[in-house]
N, CA, C and O atoms as a GROMACS GRO file, in nm:
protein
  348
    1MET      N    1   0.941   2.899  -7.159
    1MET     CA    2   0.883   3.038  -7.112
    1MET      C    3   0.805   2.991  -6.981
    1MET      O    4   0.737   2.888  -6.976
    2ASP      N    5   0.822   3.073  -6.886
    2ASP     CA    6   0.776   3.063  -6.760
    2ASP      C    7   0.616   3.140  -6.749
    2ASP      O    8   0.599   3.255  -6.790
    3VAL      N    9   0.522   3.072  -6.698
    3VAL     CA   10   0.409   3.130  -6.684
    3VAL      C   11   0.359   3.176  -6.558
    3VAL      O   12   0.330   3.091  -6.474
    4ILE      N   13   0.346   3.292  -6.532
    4ILE     CA   14   0.351   3.365  -6.384
    4ILE      C   15   0.185   3.386  -6.366
    4ILE      O   16   0.129   3.465  -6.443
    5ASN      N   17   0.112   3.318  -6.269
    5ASN     CA   18  -0.014   3.358  -6.238
    5ASN      C   19  -0.031   3.450  -6.136
    5ASN      O   20   0.002   3.428  -6.019
    6ILE      N   21  -0.093   3.573  -6.187
    6ILE     CA   22  -0.116   3.687  -6.075
    6ILE      C   23  -0.188   3.656  -5.974
    6ILE      O   24  -0.159   3.692  -5.860
    7GLU      N   25  -0.303   3.576  -6.007
    7GLU     CA   26  -0.392   3.507  -5.885
    7GLU      C   27  -0.324   3.461  -5.783
    7GLU      O   28  -0.345   3.491  -5.666
    8ASP      N   29  -0.219   3.369  -5.835
    8ASP     CA   30  -0.156   3.295  -5.731
    8ASP      C   31  -0.074   3.369  -5.630
    8ASP      O   32  -0.071   3.342  -5.510
    9LYS      N   33  -0.002   3.472  -5.696
    9LYS     CA   34   0.073   3.577  -5.601
    9LYS      C   35  -0.021   3.658  -5.511
    9LYS      O   36   0.014   3.691  -5.398
   10LEU      N   37  -0.146   3.691  -5.564
   10LEU     CA   38  -0.221   3.756  -5.480
   10LEU      C   39  -0.284   3.686  -5.345
   10LEU      O   40  -0.307   3.735  -5.235
   11GLN      N   41  -0.303   3.558  -5.392
   11GLN     CA   42  -0.341   3.470  -5.294
   11GLN      C   43  -0.256   3.424  -5.187
   11GLN      O   44  -0.295   3.393  -5.075
   12ILE      N   45  -0.132   3.421  -5.233
   12ILE     CA   46  -0.004   3.396  -5.136
   12ILE      C   47   0.002   3.509  -5.038
   12ILE      O   48   0.020   3.488  -4.918
   13LYS      N   49  -0.019   3.663  -5.104
   13LYS     CA   50  -0.001   3.765  -5.036
   13LYS      C   51  -0.124   3.773  -4.927
   13LYS      O   52  -0.112   3.812  -4.810
   14LYS      N   53  -0.225   3.735  -4.979
   14LYS     CA   54  -0.350   3.748  -4.894
   14LYS      C   55  -0.313   3.642  -4.757
   14LYS      O   56  -0.323   3.684  -4.642
   15GLN      N   57  -0.275   3.517  -4.786
   15GLN     CA   58  -0.246   3.426  -4.681
   15GLN      C   59  -0.150   3.489  -4.570
   15GLN      O   60  -0.172   3.491  -4.449
   16ASP      N   61  -0.045   3.536  -4.633
   16ASP     CA   62   0.083   3.604  -4.561
   16ASP      C   63   0.011   3.712  -4.468
   16ASP      O   64   0.041   3.718  -4.349
   17ASN      N   65  -0.083   3.795  -4.523
   17ASN     CA   66  -0.133   3.886  -4.430
   17ASN      C   67  -0.225   3.848  -4.339
   17ASN      O   68  -0.241   3.914  -4.236
   18GLU      N   69  -0.297   3.733  -4.366
   18GLU     CA   70  -0.396   3.661  -4.255
   18GLU      C   71  -0.312   3.600  -4.148
   18GLU      O   72  -0.350   3.593  -4.031
   19GLN      N   73  -0.180   3.548  -4.197
   19GLN     CA   74  -0.108   3.475  -4.099
   19GLN      C   75  -0.039   3.588  -3.990
   19GLN      O   76  -0.023   3.568  -3.870
   20ARG      N   77  -0.008   3.692  -4.055
   20ARG     CA   78   0.048   3.812  -3.963
   20ARG      C   79  -0.049   3.857  -3.873
   20ARG      O   80  -0.020   3.870  -3.754
   21LYS      N   81  -0.190   3.887  -3.924
   21LYS     CA   82  -0.285   3.919  -3.840
   21LYS      C   83  -0.305   3.803  -3.730
   21LYS      O   84  -0.322   3.831  -3.612
   22ALA      N   85  -0.302   3.688  -3.772
   22ALA     CA   86  -0.326   3.594  -3.641
   22ALA      C   87  -0.206   3.591  -3.542
   22ALA      O   88  -0.218   3.576  -3.421
   23MET      N   89  -0.094   3.607  -3.607
   23MET     CA   90   0.016   3.614  -3.491
   23MET      C   91   0.012   3.735  -3.402
   23MET      O   92   0.035   3.720  -3.282
   24LEU      N   93  -0.012   3.847  -3.448
   24LEU     CA   94  -0.047   3.948  -3.377
   24LEU      C   95  -0.133   3.961  -3.271
   24LEU      O   96  -0.112   4.024  -3.167
   25GLU      N   97  -0.248   3.887  -3.305
   25GLU     CA   98  -0.367   3.850  -3.220
   25GLU      C   99  -0.311   3.786  -3.109
   25GLU      O  100  -0.333   3.825  -2.995
   26VAL      N  101  -0.227   3.676  -3.141
   26VAL     CA  102  -0.161   3.592  -3.022
   26VAL      C  103  -0.078   3.677  -2.925
   26VAL      O  104  -0.072   3.656  -2.804
   27LEU      N  105  -0.004   3.789  -3.000
   27LEU     CA  106   0.092   3.854  -2.901
   27LEU      C  107   0.000   3.950  -2.824
   27LEU      O  108   0.008   3.962  -2.701
   28ASP      N  109  -0.072   4.006  -2.887
   28ASP     CA  110  -0.178   4.098  -2.823
   28ASP      C  111  -0.252   4.040  -2.706
   28ASP      O  112  -0.273   4.104  -2.603
   29GLU      N  113  -0.292   3.912  -2.726
   29GLU     CA  114  -0.357   3.846  -2.606
   29GLU      C  115  -0.255   3.809  -2.501
   29GLU      O  116  -0.272   3.827  -2.380
   30MET      N  117  -0.167   3.766  -2.547
   30MET     CA  118  -0.048   3.739  -2.435
   30MET      C  119   0.011   3.872  -2.339
   30MET      O  120   0.040   3.872  -2.220
   31ARG      N  121   0.016   3.981  -2.436
   31ARG     CA  122   0.058   4.117  -2.370
   31ARG      C  123  -0.054   4.158  -2.253
   31ARG      O  124  -0.026   4.216  -2.149
   32LYS      N  125  -0.168   4.121  -2.288
   32LYS     CA  126  -0.298   4.159  -2.220
   32LYS      C  127  -0.285   4.072  -2.089
   32LYS      O  128  -0.294   4.122  -1.977
   33GLN      N  129  -0.263   3.936  -2.110
   33GLN     CA  130  -0.254   3.862  -1.994
   33GLN      C  131  -0.134   3.888  -1.914
   33GLN      O  132  -0.151   3.872  -1.793
   34VAL      N  133  -0.001   3.928  -1.957
   34VAL     CA  134   0.094   3.967  -1.886
   34VAL      C  135   0.052   4.103  -1.792
   34VAL      O  136   0.082   4.115  -1.673
   35GLU      N  137  -0.012   4.184  -1.857
   35GLU     CA  138  -0.064   4.327  -1.810
   35GLU      C  139  -0.156   4.304  -1.705
   35GLU      O  140  -0.148   4.374  -1.604
   36ASP      N  141  -0.247   4.212  -1.715
   36ASP     CA  142  -0.333   4.185  -1.614
   36ASP      C  143  -0.292   4.070  -1.485
   36ASP      O  144  -0.364   4.031  -1.392
   37GLY      N  145  -0.166   4.037  -1.515
   37GLY     CA  146  -0.103   3.961  -1.403
   37GLY      C  147  -0.144   3.813  -1.428
   37GLY      O  148  -0.101   3.733  -1.346
   38GLU      N  149  -0.210   3.772  -1.514
   38GLU     CA  150  -0.243   3.621  -1.538
   38GLU      C  151  -0.138   3.545  -1.593
   38GLU      O  152  -0.132   3.424  -1.571
   39LEU      N  153  -0.045   3.613  -1.671
   39LEU     CA  154   0.060   3.532  -1.733
   39LEU      C  155   0.186   3.556  -1.644
   39LEU      O  156   0.224   3.670  -1.622
   40LYS      N  157   0.246   3.454  -1.595
   40LYS     CA  158   0.363   3.501  -1.515
   40LYS      C  159   0.505   3.433  -1.563
   40LYS      O  160   0.612   3.460  -1.508
   41GLU      N  161   0.493   3.355  -1.657
   41GLU     CA  162   0.613   3.287  -1.716
   41GLU      C  163   0.565   3.242  -1.850
   41GLU      O  164   0.446   3.214  -1.863
   42PHE      N  165   0.659   3.232  -1.962
   42PHE     CA  166   0.626   3.180  -2.077
   42PHE      C  167   0.732   3.132  -2.147
   42PHE      O  168   0.842   3.183  -2.124
   43VAL      N  169   0.722   3.037  -2.235
   43VAL     CA  170   0.821   2.986  -2.338
   43VAL      C  171   0.760   2.989  -2.477
   43VAL      O  172   0.665   2.913  -2.496
   44ALA      N  173   0.795   3.055  -2.563
   44ALA     CA  174   0.759   3.038  -2.701
   44ALA      C  175   0.875   3.021  -2.803
   44ALA      O  176   0.989   3.060  -2.776
   45ALA      N  177   0.839   2.954  -2.938
   45ALA     CA  178   0.923   2.921  -3.028
   45ALA      C  179   0.881   2.981  -3.164
   45ALA      O  180   0.764   2.984  -3.200
   46SER      N  181   0.971   3.022  -3.229
   46SER     CA  182   0.908   3.098  -3.373
   46SER      C  183   1.022   3.041  -3.474
   46SER      O  184   1.118   2.973  -3.439
   47LEU      N  185   0.996   3.074  -3.584
   47LEU     CA  186   1.071   3.031  -3.703
   47LEU      C  187   1.068   3.166  -3.773
   47LEU      O  188   0.965   3.228  -3.799
   48CYS      N  189   1.199   3.206  -3.802
   48CYS     CA  190   1.241   3.337  -3.868
   48CYS      C  191   1.216   3.299  -4.037
   48CYS      O  192   1.212   3.187  -4.087
   49LYS      N  193   1.202   3.427  -4.104
   49LYS     CA  194   1.188   3.423  -4.246
   49LYS      C  195   1.304   3.349  -4.324
   49LYS      O  196   1.284   3.289  -4.430
   50ASP      N  197   1.420   3.359  -4.265
   50ASP     CA  198   1.518   3.263  -4.311
   50ASP      C  199   1.549   3.118  -4.270
   50ASP      O  200   1.644   3.045  -4.298
   51GLY      N  201   1.426   3.097  -4.184
   51GLY     CA  202   1.425   2.956  -4.142
   51GLY      C  203   1.495   2.924  -4.018
   51GLY      O  204   1.499   2.810  -3.972
   52SER      N  205   1.555   3.036  -3.957
   52SER     CA  206   1.621   3.020  -3.821
   52SER      C  207   1.505   3.002  -3.695
   52SER      O  208   1.409   3.076  -3.672
   53PRO      N  209   1.543   2.886  -3.629
   53PRO     CA  210   1.430   2.875  -3.523
   53PRO      C  211   1.501   2.971  -3.392
   53PRO      O  212   1.620   2.994  -3.369
   54GLN      N  213   1.388   3.010  -3.326
   54GLN     CA  214   1.420   3.093  -3.206
   54GLN      C  215   1.313   3.043  -3.090
   54GLN      O  216   1.193   3.023  -3.105
   55ILE      N  217   1.388   3.030  -2.978
   55ILE     CA  218   1.301   3.010  -2.846
   55ILE      C  219   1.301   3.156  -2.753
   55ILE      O  220   1.402   3.224  -2.729
   56HIS      N  221   1.194   3.178  -2.718
   56HIS     CA  222   1.165   3.314  -2.648
   56HIS      C  223   1.127   3.269  -2.514
   56HIS      O  224   1.023   3.204  -2.508
   57ILE      N  225   1.203   3.296  -2.382
   57ILE     CA  226   1.180   3.247  -2.252
   57ILE      C  227   1.165   3.386  -2.154
   57ILE      O  228   1.239   3.483  -2.141
   58ALA      N  229   1.070   3.359  -2.109
   58ALA     CA  230   1.042   3.470  -1.966
   58ALA      C  231   0.998   3.352  -1.864
   58ALA      O  232   0.894   3.287  -1.863
   59CYS      N  233   1.122   3.346  -1.769
   59CYS     CA  234   1.080   3.271  -1.671
   59CYS      C  235   1.164   3.290  -1.544
   59CYS      O  236   1.261   3.363  -1.564
   60TRP      N  237   1.153   3.249  -1.436
   60TRP     CA  238   1.237   3.273  -1.327
   60TRP      C  239   1.366   3.202  -1.328
   60TRP      O  240   1.470   3.266  -1.315
   61ASP      N  241   1.369   3.056  -1.345
   61ASP     CA  242   1.482   2.981  -1.356
   61ASP      C  243   1.495   2.888  -1.477
   61ASP      O  244   1.399   2.859  -1.548
   62LEU      N  245   1.615   2.846  -1.498
   62LEU     CA  246   1.630   2.743  -1.607
   62LEU      C  247   1.557   2.624  -1.616
   62LEU      O  248   1.522   2.579  -1.725
   63ALA      N  249   1.529   2.565  -1.499
   63ALA     CA  250   1.432   2.447  -1.480
   63ALA      C  251   1.286   2.476  -1.515
   63ALA      O  252   1.214   2.395  -1.573
   64GLY      N  253   1.249   2.590  -1.478
   64GLY     CA  254   1.103   2.645  -1.518
   64GLY      C  255   1.113   2.651  -1.665
   64GLY      O  256   1.028   2.591  -1.731
   65GLY      N  257   1.209   2.719  -1.726
   65GLY     CA  258   1.206   2.724  -1.882
   65GLY      C  259   1.203   2.613  -1.945
   65GLY      O  260   1.129   2.594  -2.042
   66VAL      N  261   1.294   2.515  -1.890
   66VAL     CA  262   1.306   2.381  -1.956
   66VAL      C  263   1.169   2.306  -1.938
   66VAL      O  264   1.118   2.236  -2.025
   67GLY      N  265   1.123   2.328  -1.832
   67GLY     CA  266   0.980   2.231  -1.795
   67GLY      C  267   0.880   2.300  -1.905
   67GLY      O  268   0.829   2.227  -1.990
   68LEU      N  269   0.853   2.428  -1.905
   68LEU     CA  270   0.772   2.492  -2.003
   68LEU      C  271   0.775   2.452  -2.148
   68LEU      O  272   0.680   2.421  -2.219
   69TYR      N  273   0.914   2.457  -2.180
   69TYR     CA  274   0.951   2.436  -2.319
   69TYR      C  275   0.895   2.281  -2.344
   69TYR      O  276   0.821   2.256  -2.439
   70GLU      N  277   0.930   2.196  -2.263
   70GLU     CA  278   0.891   2.050  -2.262
   70GLU      C  279   0.735   2.032  -2.268
   70GLU      O  280   0.674   1.955  -2.342
   71ILE      N  281   0.684   2.118  -2.175
   71ILE     CA  282   0.526   2.088  -2.167
   71ILE      C  283   0.452   2.135  -2.331
   71ILE      O  284   0.357   2.079  -2.385
   72GLY      N  285   0.529   2.252  -2.382
   72GLY     CA  286   0.472   2.319  -2.494
   72GLY      C  287   0.517   2.210  -2.619
   72GLY      O  288   0.437   2.190  -2.711
   73LYS      N  289   0.624   2.156  -2.617
   73LYS     CA  290   0.656   2.047  -2.711
   73LYS      C  291   0.559   1.926  -2.702
   73LYS      O  292   0.520   1.868  -2.804
   74PHE      N  293   0.523   1.892  -2.581
   74PHE     CA  294   0.430   1.768  -2.566
   74PHE      C  295   0.294   1.807  -2.626
   74PHE      O  296   0.228   1.730  -2.697
   75MET      N  297   0.256   1.937  -2.593
   75MET     CA  298   0.120   1.975  -2.625
   75MET      C  299   0.110   1.983  -2.793
   75MET      O  300   0.013   1.939  -2.855
   76PHE      N  301   0.216   2.042  -2.850
   76PHE     CA  302   0.226   2.047  -2.990
   76PHE      C  303   0.224   1.904  -3.064
   76PHE      O  304   0.153   1.884  -3.162
   77ILE      N  305   0.306   1.806  -3.010
   77ILE     CA  306   0.302   1.686  -3.068
   77ILE      C  307   0.178   1.603  -3.046
   77ILE      O  308   0.132   1.523  -3.128
   78ASN      N  309   0.121   1.634  -2.915
   78ASN     CA  310  -0.005   1.538  -2.893
   78ASN      C  311  -0.115   1.583  -2.971
   78ASN      O  312  -0.207   1.509  -3.005
   79ASN      N  313  -0.104   1.739  -3.007
   79ASN     CA  314  -0.210   1.786  -3.098
   79ASN      C  315  -0.212   1.743  -3.237
   79ASN      O  316  -0.316   1.732  -3.302
   80ASP      N  317  -0.071   1.713  -3.291
   80ASP     CA  318  -0.039   1.661  -3.402
   80ASP      C  319  -0.086   1.532  -3.431
   80ASP      O  320  -0.141   1.503  -3.537
   81VAL      N  321  -0.063   1.445  -3.328
   81VAL     CA  322  -0.099   1.296  -3.314
   81VAL      C  323  -0.256   1.290  -3.336
   81VAL      O  324  -0.312   1.227  -3.426
   82GLU      N  325  -0.312   1.358  -3.250
   82GLU     CA  326  -0.473   1.374  -3.252
   82GLU      C  327  -0.525   1.407  -3.359
   82GLU      O  328  -0.634   1.356  -3.386
   83THR      N  329  -0.462   1.505  -3.456
   83THR     CA  330  -0.511   1.560  -3.567
   83THR      C  331  -0.484   1.422  -3.670
   83THR      O  332  -0.582   1.391  -3.737
   84GLU      N  333  -0.376   1.349  -3.686
   84GLU     CA  334  -0.362   1.256  -3.766
   84GLU      C  335  -0.462   1.140  -3.742
   84GLU      O  336  -0.512   1.081  -3.838
   85ASP      N  337  -0.492   1.106  -3.614
   85ASP     CA  338  -0.575   1.001  -3.572
   85ASP      C  339  -0.734   1.031  -3.616
   85ASP      O  340  -0.820   0.945  -3.629
   86ALA      N  341  -0.750   1.156  -3.632
   86ALA     CA  342  -0.886   1.202  -3.691
   86ALA      C  343  -0.912   1.190  -3.822
   86ALA      O  344  -1.028   1.176  -3.861
   87SER      N  345  -0.798   1.192  -3.914
   87SER     CA  346  -0.799   1.176  -4.060
   87SER      C  347  -0.850   1.046  -4.097
   87SER      O  348  -0.859   1.014  -4.215
   0.00000   0.00000   0.00000
């Protein structure tokens, strides 16, 4: 017999809602920066519900897009390494 804990399901739903809210805040800030002329180009990576990765690019040329992607990748990896070092 399977035991289903309703509190666990409620906690997961709460975490999902918090994650959605955080993602929308990031997108709202990026939109504001674009509207204000502060953000000229960007590259973003995302992961769909089905696990498919996506890369979103708004830049002037391929070289710039690749460069922005590589910078983002470096920042992500560097942050992960710093987090592990702090443990």
